Structure formats: structure tokens, C-alpha cells
C-alpha positions, 0 to 999 in steps of 0.5 A: 153693062153699067158700072157701079157709081164712082164716088165722084158721080154718085151724088149727081146721079142720085139727084138726077134720078130723083128729079126724073122720078119726081117728074114721072110722078107728076106726069102720072098724077101721083103726089109725093104724099100719095106715094108715101102713103102707098109705100107705108101700107103693109102688104097685109093691110092691102090684102085685107082692103082688097078682100073687103072691096076697097073699104080702106081709103088708103087703098084708093092711093094704092090703086092709083099708084099701081095704075100709074105703074101699069099694074093692078093693085093685086099685081102690086101686092104680088110684086111687093110680096115677092 
């Protein structure tokens, strides 16, 4: 099992992980702006949008992020709400 980061390796690992994450986002077609929008929308707002048949333009970003993660928007909401 991986031990917690030591003080010496933490900065390197954080930069490396961030780089890997941004590379994965780029490969999935998600922009950093879209991810920021998706993470800034409340769970209640997502639920309201799902009920209103995706009338909220931000929901399309949520759906895109969820699809990139291999999830439906509803599964993403359940995961956030858990």
C-alpha cells in the first residue's frame, strides 16, 4: 500500500498528478473551463435540470463530464451526493 507523501516528494507528485489529470481531460475532450463549470453547479441544480429535460445549458457540460467518466448524469449526481 502506498505511504502518504513525504515532504520531499509531495510537490513533485502533485505536479505529476495534475499533469496526468489535465492530459486525461484533453484526451476526453473536456476543457478545464467545462470542468470548472461542472464542479461549480450544485447537486440540486443538476437534479432540477435533469427533471426539466436538460433545459439548463450547464447540464450539457455535466453530461459531457459524466460521459468522459463513463457515467450518466444521474450516476454523477448520486456520486456527488453520496
